[in-house]
C-alpha positions in Angstrom: -51.3 15.4 3.3 -51.9 16.1 -0.8 -49.8 18.1 -0.5 -46.7 15.6 0.9 -47.9 13.3 -1.4 -47.1 15.8 -4.7 -43.9 15.9 -3.0 -43.2 12.2 -2.8 -44.3 12.0 -6.7 -42.0 14.6 -7.6 -39.3 12.9 -6.1 -40.5 9.8 -7.4 -39.9 11.1 -11.0 -36.6 12.2 -10.4 -36.2 8.4 -9.5 -37.8 7.3 -12.3 -35.8 9.4 -15.0 -32.7 7.9 -13.2 -31.3 6.7 -16.7 -31.4 2.8 -15.7 -34.6 3.1 -14.4 -35.7 4.6 -17.2 -34.3 2.2 -19.8 -35.4 -0.7 -18.0 -39.1 1.0 -17.9 -38.7 1.4 -21.6 -37.8 -2.1 -22.2 -40.4 -3.3 -20.1 -43.2 -1.5 -22.1 -41.8 -2.4 -24.8 -41.8 -6.0 -24.1 -45.0 -5.8 -23.0 -46.2 -4.5 -26.3 -44.9 -6.8 -28.3 -45.7 -9.6 -26.2 -49.5 -8.4 -25.6 -49.9 -8.3 -29.3 -48.5 -12.5 -29.9 -51.0 -14.9 -29.6 -51.0 -18.4 -26.9 -48.8 -15.0 -25.0 -49.7 -12.6 -22.7 -48.0 -10.8 -19.5 -47.7 -14.1 -17.0 -46.2 -15.7 -19.9 -43.6 -12.8 -20.5 -43.2 -11.9 -16.7 -42.5 -15.3 -15.7 -39.6 -15.6 -18.1 -38.0 -12.7 -17.3 -38.1 -13.3 -13.9 -35.1 -15.2 -13.7 -33.6 -11.7 -14.8 -34.7 -9.9 -12.0 -32.1 -12.0 -9.4 -29.2 -9.7 -11.1 -30.9 -6.3 -10.6 -31.6 -4.1 -8.2 -35.0 -3.6 -6.9 -36.0 -0.7 -8.5 -35.4 -1.3 -12.4 -36.7 -5.3 -11.6 -39.9 -4.3 -10.8 -40.3 -0.9 -12.8 -39.9 -3.3 -16.3 -42.2 -6.2 -14.6 -45.1 -3.3 -14.2 -43.9 -1.8 -18.1 -44.6 -5.8 -19.0 -48.2 -5.9 -17.0 -49.5 -2.5 -18.3 -47.5 -3.4 -21.9 -49.7 -5.8 -22.8 -52.9 -4.3 -22.2 -52.0 -1.8 -25.1 -50.9 -4.5 -27.5 -53.7 -7.1 -26.7 -55.8 -4.3 -28.1 -54.2 -4.2 -31.3 -55.0 -7.9 -32.2 -58.4 -7.4 -31.1 -59.5 -4.6 -33.3 -57.7 -5.1 -36.4 -57.7 -9.0 -37.0 -60.5 -10.3 -34.5 -57.8 -12.2 -32.5 -58.4 -12.2 -28.6 -55.0 -12.7 -27.7 -56.0 -12.3 -24.3 -59.5 -12.5 -22.0 -59.9 -9.1 -21.2 -59.6 -8.2 -24.7 -62.4 -10.9 -26.1 -65.4 -8.2 -25.7 -63.6 -5.9 -27.6 -63.6 -8.0 -30.6 -67.7 -7.6 -30.5 -67.4 -3.9 -31.4 -63.7 -3.5 -32.3 -63.5 -5.6 -35.2 -66.5 -4.8 -37.2 -64.9 -0.9 -36.7 -62.3 -1.7 -39.2 -64.6 -3.9 -41.8 -66.1 -0.5 -42.0 -62.8 1.1 -42.4 -62.9 2.1 -39.4 -59.9 0.3 -37.5 -57.5 3.8 -37.2 -59.7 5.1 -35.5 -60.8 2.0 -32.5 -56.9 2.0 -32.0 -57.2 6.1 -31.4 -60.3 5.9 -29.2 -58.3 3.0 -27.5 -55.3 4.9 -26.9 -57.3 7.6 -25.1 -59.1 6.2 -23.3 -56.6 3.7 -21.8 -54.7 7.1 -20.8 -56.9 8.6 -20.0 -57.6 5.4 -17.3 -54.1 4.8 -16.5 -54.1 8.3 -15.5 -56.9 8.5 -12.9 -56.0 5.2 -11.8 -52.7 6.7 -10.8 -54.1 9.6 -9.0 -56.0 6.9 -6.9 -52.6 5.5 -6.1 -51.4 8.8 -4.9 -54.5 10.0 -3.0 -54.7 6.5 -1.4 -51.0 6.5 -0.4 -51.5 9.3 2.8 -54.2 7.2 4.3 -52.2 3.8 3.9 -49.4 5.5 5.7 -51.4 6.9 8.7 -52.4 3.0 9.4 -49.3 1.3 8.6 -48.1 1.1 12.3 -51.8 -0.2 13.2 -50.3 -3.4 11.1 -49.1 -6.5 13.1 -48.8 -10.1 13.0 -52.4 -10.6 13.3 -54.3 -7.6 11.4 -51.5 -9.0 8.6 -52.6 -12.5 8.7 -56.2 -11.8 8.7 -55.7 -9.7 5.7 -54.2 -11.9 4.0 -56.5 -14.9 4.7 -59.1 -12.6 3.0 -57.1 -12.3 0.5 -56.5 -16.1 -0.3 -60.2 -16.6 0.8 -60.6 -13.9 -2.4 -58.4 -15.0 -4.5 -60.1 -19.0 -4.6 -63.5 -18.5 -4.5 -63.4 -15.3 -7.0 -61.7 -16.7 -9.8 -62.8 -17.7 -13.4 -64.8 -20.9 -12.8 -65.8 -23.2 -9.5 -65.1 -21.3 -6.2 -64.5 -25.3 -4.7 -61.9 -26.3 -7.9 -60.2 -22.4 -6.5 -60.0 -23.3 -3.1 -58.4 -26.8 -4.4 -56.2 -25.2 -6.6 -55.2 -22.5 -3.9 -54.7 -25.7 -1.3 -51.7 -27.5 -4.2 -50.0 -23.7 -4.1 -49.9 -23.4 -0.1 -48.6 -27.0 0.1 -46.1 -26.2 -2.4 -45.4 -23.2 -0.6 -44.4 -25.3 2.8 -41.6 -27.4 1.2 -38.4 -26.8 2.2 -37.1 -25.9 5.6 -39.0 -24.5 8.3 -37.7 -20.9 9.2 -38.6 -21.6 13.1 -37.4 -24.7 13.3 -35.2 -25.7 10.5 -37.1 -29.1 10.0 -37.4 -30.1 6.6 -40.9 -30.8 4.9 -42.6 -32.7 1.9 -38.9 -33.0 0.6 -39.2 -36.8 0.1 -35.6 -36.9 0.9 -35.0 -35.2 -2.6 -31.8 -32.3 -1.5 -32.5 -30.2 -4.1 -35.8 -29.4 -2.4 -34.1 -28.3 1.3 -34.4 -24.4 0.3 -38.2 -25.1 -1.3 -40.1 -25.1 -5.0 -38.8 -21.9 -6.6 -41.4 -19.7 -7.5 -39.7 -18.7 -11.2 -39.9 -22.8 -11.8 -43.3 -22.5 -10.7 -44.2 -19.3 -12.6 -42.3 -20.8 -16.0 -44.0 -24.1 -15.6 -47.8 -23.2 -14.6 -48.1 -20.1 -16.9 -45.4 -20.7 -19.8 -44.9 -24.1 -20.5 -48.3 -25.2 -19.6 -50.0 -22.5 -22.1 -47.8 -23.5 -24.7 -48.9 -27.0 -24.4 -52.7 -26.1 -24.5 -51.7 -24.2 -28.3 -49.2 -26.8 -29.6 -51.6 -27.6 -32.4 -52.4 -23.9 -33.3 -50.8 -24.4 -36.9 -53.0 -22.0 -39.0 -50.8 -18.8 -40.2 -52.9 -15.6 -40.1 -52.6 -13.4 -42.9 -53.6 -9.4 -43.6 -52.2 -6.6 -45.6 -53.7 -4.6 -43.0 -52.4 -0.9 -43.0 -52.9 1.7 -40.6 -51.5 5.2 -40.3 -51.2 8.1 -38.1 -54.4 9.9 -40.0 -56.3 7.1 -39.8 -56.0 7.1 -35.6 -57.4 10.7 -35.3 -61.3 10.2 -34.2 -63.1 13.3 -34.8 -64.8 15.4 -32.5 -68.4 13.3 -33.0 -66.5 10.6 -31.8 -64.6 12.3 -29.6 -67.8 13.4 -27.3 -69.7 9.7 -28.1 -66.8 8.0 -26.4 -66.0 10.5 -23.4 -69.0 9.2 -20.7 -68.2 5.5 -21.6 -64.3 6.1 -20.6 -65.6 7.9 -17.3 -67.4 5.2 -16.4 -65.3 2.0 -17.3 -63.0 3.9 -15.8 -64.6 3.9 -12.4 -65.5 0.5 -13.1 -62.3 -0.6 -13.2 -61.0 1.4 -9.9 -63.8 -0.3 -8.7 -62.5 -3.4 -9.7 -59.4 -2.9 -9.0 -59.2 -2.5 -5.3 -61.0 -5.8 -4.9 -58.6 -8.7 -4.7 -59.1 -12.1 -6.8 -61.2 -10.1 -9.4 -59.5 -10.4 -12.5 -59.1 -8.4 -15.8 -61.7 -10.2 -17.5 -64.4 -9.8 -15.5 -64.3 -5.8 -15.5 -64.0 -5.6 -19.2 -67.2 -8.0 -19.6 -68.9 -5.6 -16.9 -68.2 -2.1 -18.1 -69.2 -3.5 -21.7 -72.2 -4.8 -20.3 -73.1 -1.5 -18.3 -72.5 0.4 -21.8 -75.2 -1.6 -23.6 -77.6 -1.7 -20.4 -77.9 2.1 -20.4 -77.5 2.8 -24.2 -80.5 4.1 -25.9 -79.8 2.1 -29.0 -78.7 -1.2 -28.1 -78.5 -2.9 -31.0 -75.1 -0.9 -32.3 -73.5 -3.3 -30.2 -71.7 -6.1 -31.4 -71.8 -3.8 -35.1 -68.9 -1.1 -34.8 -70.6 0.8 -31.0 -67.3 2.9 -30.8 -68.8 2.7 -26.7 -68.1 -0.8 -26.6 -64.5 -0.5 -27.4 -64.1 2.7 -25.5 -65.6 1.6 -22.1 -64.2 -2.0 -21.6 -60.6 -0.8 -23.0 -60.7 2.2 -20.4 -61.8 -0.6 -17.3 -59.0 -3.0 -18.7 -56.0 -0.3 -18.1 -57.4 1.6 -14.8 -57.9 -1.7 -13.1 -54.5 -2.2 -14.1 -53.1 0.7 -12.7 -55.3 0.1 -9.2 -54.5 -3.6 -9.1 -51.1 -1.9 -7.8 -52.9 -0.5 -4.5 -53.7 -3.7 -2.5 -50.4 -5.8 -3.8 -48.1 -3.0 -2.9 -49.2 -0.8 0.0 -51.3 -4.4 2.3 -49.5 -7.7 -0.1 -52.3 -8.6 -1.3 -52.2 -9.7 -5.3 -55.7 -9.3 -6.9 -54.9 -11.7 -9.7 -52.2 -14.1 -10.8 -49.7 -11.2 -12.4 -49.7 -9.1 -9.2 -48.8 -12.3 -7.4 -45.6 -12.5 -9.3 -45.1 -9.2 -9.2 -45.4 -9.5 -5.7 -43.2 -12.8 -5.7 -40.7 -10.5 -7.1 -40.6 -7.9 -4.5 -40.0 -10.9 -2.2 -36.8 -12.1 -4.0 -35.6 -9.1 -3.6 -36.2 -8.9 0.5 -39.0 -6.7 0.0 -42.2 -6.9 2.7 -45.2 -5.5 0.7 -47.7 -4.1 3.6 -48.6 -0.4 4.6 -44.7 -0.1 5.6 -43.2 -0.3 2.2 -44.3 3.5 1.2 -41.9 4.6 4.2 -39.3 2.1 3.9 -38.7 2.1 0.6 -40.0 5.5 -0.7 -37.6 5.1 -3.6 -39.1 2.1 -4.8 -42.9 3.6 -4.3 -42.8 6.8 -5.6 -40.6 6.3 -8.6 -43.3 3.0 -9.9 -45.7 5.6 -9.4 -43.9 7.9 -11.6 -42.8 5.3 -14.1 -46.4 4.6 -14.8 -46.9 8.2 -16.6 -43.9 8.1 -18.1 -44.6 4.2 -19.3 -47.9 5.3 -20.6 -46.4 8.1 -22.3 -43.8 6.0 -23.9 -46.5 3.1 -25.1 -48.7 6.2 -26.9 -45.3 7.6 -28.5 -44.3 3.6 -29.5 -47.8 2.4 -30.4 -48.5 4.7 -33.8 -45.1 3.8 -35.8 -45.0 0.4 -34.7 -48.8 -1.1 -35.2 -47.4 -1.7 -38.9 -44.8 -3.5 -37.3 -47.0 -5.5 -34.6 -49.7 -6.8 -37.4 -46.8 -7.9 -39.3 -45.0 -10.3 -36.3 -49.0 -11.9 -35.8 -48.2 -13.7 -39.3 -45.2 -15.3 -37.6 -46.5 -19.1 -37.5 -46.7 -20.4 -34.0 -44.6 -23.2 -34.8 -41.7 -21.1 -34.7 -42.6 -19.2 -31.4 -42.9 -22.7 -29.4 -40.2 -24.1 -29.5 -38.1 -20.4 -29.6 -40.3 -19.9 -26.3 -39.6 -23.0 -24.4 -35.6 -23.1 -25.0 -35.5 -18.9 -23.3 -37.8 -20.5 -20.1 -35.5 -23.4 -20.0 -32.1 -21.1 -20.6 -33.8 -18.5 -17.9 -34.8 -20.6 -15.0 -31.5 -22.7 -15.3 -29.2 -19.6 -15.1 -31.3 -18.4 -11.9 -29.1 -21.0 -9.3 -27.2 -23.4 -12.6 -29.8 -26.2 -11.4 -30.7 -28.6 -13.6 -33.4 -29.8 -11.1 -35.1 -26.5 -11.6 -35.5 -27.2 -15.5 -37.5 -30.8 -14.5 -39.4 -28.5 -11.7 -40.9 -26.5 -14.7 -41.3 -29.3 -16.9 -43.4 -31.0 -14.1 -45.5 -28.2 -13.5 -45.8 -27.2 -17.1 -47.5 -31.1 -17.4 -49.9 -30.8 -14.6 -51.2 -27.2 -14.7 -51.8 -28.6 -18.8 -53.7 -30.9 -17.1 -55.7 -29.2 -14.7 -56.7 -26.1 -17.3 -57.7 -29.0 -19.1 -60.1 -29.9 -17.1 -61.0 -26.2 -16.5 -59.3 -25.6 -13.2 -58.2 -22.2 -12.9 -54.5 -21.7 -12.5 -54.1 -18.3 -10.6 -55.3 -19.6 -7.5 -52.0 -21.9 -7.2 -49.3 -19.1 -7.6 -51.7 -16.7 -5.1 -51.7 -20.1 -2.6 -47.5 -20.1 -2.9 -47.2 -16.6 -3.0 -49.4 -15.7 0.2 -49.0 -19.3 1.9 -45.6 -19.1 3.6 -46.6 -15.5 4.7 -50.0 -15.9 6.5 -48.2 -19.1 8.3 -45.2 -16.7 9.5 -47.3 -14.2 10.8 -49.9 -16.8 12.1 -47.3 -18.4 14.1 -45.8 -15.0 15.2 -49.2 -14.0 16.2 -49.9 -16.7 18.8 -46.4 -16.5 19.8 -47.2 -13.1 21.1 -50.4 -14.3 22.9 -48.8 -17.4 24.5 -51.5 -19.5 21.8 -54.7 -17.3 22.4 -56.8 -17.3 19.3 -59.1 -14.6 20.6 -55.8 -12.5 19.6 -57.2 -12.6 16.0 -60.8 -11.0 16.7 -59.9 -8.4 19.8 -58.0 -6.4 17.4 -60.4 -3.8 15.3 -58.7 -4.4 11.9 -57.4 -8.0 12.1 -61.9 -8.8 13.5 -62.7 -6.5 10.2 -60.6 -9.1 7.5 -61.6 -11.8 9.5 -65.5 -11.3 9.6 -65.1 -10.3 5.8 -63.3 -13.9 5.6 -66.8 -15.3 6.9 -69.3 -13.6 4.9 -66.9 -14.1 1.8 -67.0 -18.4 3.2 -70.8 -17.9 3.6 -71.9 -16.4 0.8 -70.1 -19.4 -1.3 -71.9 -21.8 0.6 -75.6 -19.8 0.3 -74.9 -19.7 -3.6 -74.1 -23.5 -4.0 -77.4 -24.2 -1.6 -79.3 -22.2 -4.1 -78.2 -24.0 -6.9 -78.3 -27.3 -5.4 -81.9 -26.3 -4.4 -83.0 -24.7 -8.1 -81.3 -28.4 -9.4 -83.3 -30.4 -7.4 -86.7 -28.3 -8.7 -85.4 -28.1 -12.3 
């Protein structure tokens, strides 16, 4: 079985090294690296803006580019956190705690060097996990029918709704909004238009590109529009500065291993974001440290563990997304949407039906991470200078490209207005403390859940017991019920404590 996986991986490298695929992988990691450095941006915004481009691309280069943006942004985010104490993205906020104190001590280059080493190690481990998990997924692929697909996607919806940032009730509310947006348009079974309110432009449903660009692009810019402070820095980092000593490598080794394992475990869990992962890895290191007081003052373990956790989770996130159709977070939901745009159905059958895509993607992870190592060494100085570009210039430029991008998909001005409406709505919800990721999760998974639910009932002649009669389906239905029960129990305990208080 392992020998077959290695053979498939060798085939994947052949796919990934094709000039077109290699070029788009390079473009993805370069853009991701740049976006990761810029405050107020992020992988979500970048992928949302470039999603229209994938309409004109072949499936493999399109997915390789989007994946490169995803893990490339993880590298870039650490640069601002360590050198300038700028947590451009939430997962890197914990890196600031010890990364910036190291910079103030003249060890910023060392922190960056350790970050790159830990990131590459963790990403490689995550890739190996994907390779080892794929034969198991292939072996059970033919066990998945409509009832199994429905139950596992139902679990993904509940996990994304109840385990997202903030209140579980707010998460469920956002998921319901996503589900409602997903059913707008023409019913594929009856041909009846639903929730279009007589607007012919909604006959084909809400565009994924418009929703993503509005909720994660325009909304984010609207929330940061008052960020007018310019960043001043003369920070310079050379290659020599980035070489850690043997003592620092030994000191970072076990935190790197533990952080990698934390990221791997959480990467396989739907609905757990990278921010939770990095904070847990940091808390673990601080808990087991002989001298916890070192943390927050430039402890190299406080950089190694969370960065390793972030990168291993980034790679392992692709396992439930590609093989089960359950996105672990909003970025994975976007990539899942990109697969559907290309006419590719995620699930266990993807590994066999689209072997070139699956194994080419895995091979591109290694190629992309090597490219990131090569890129970051000479370009760190450039990234730091880019941090000084005033936000008042970035904001209108990004809005312009968003408008052009969404219009170019179908040459339809109505979709530009959709982006604006979703952007304003997303900004309002975000200010009220609602997590926006479940909207996209509900929008992407909702139609698939409905389709497989109706198909399962048709095959069983309306017998609802079909969802618990099949073992795999029963397990996921039970997990869904357990998840809901735990959330209710946590809520009840909080109410009781509030009354006692």
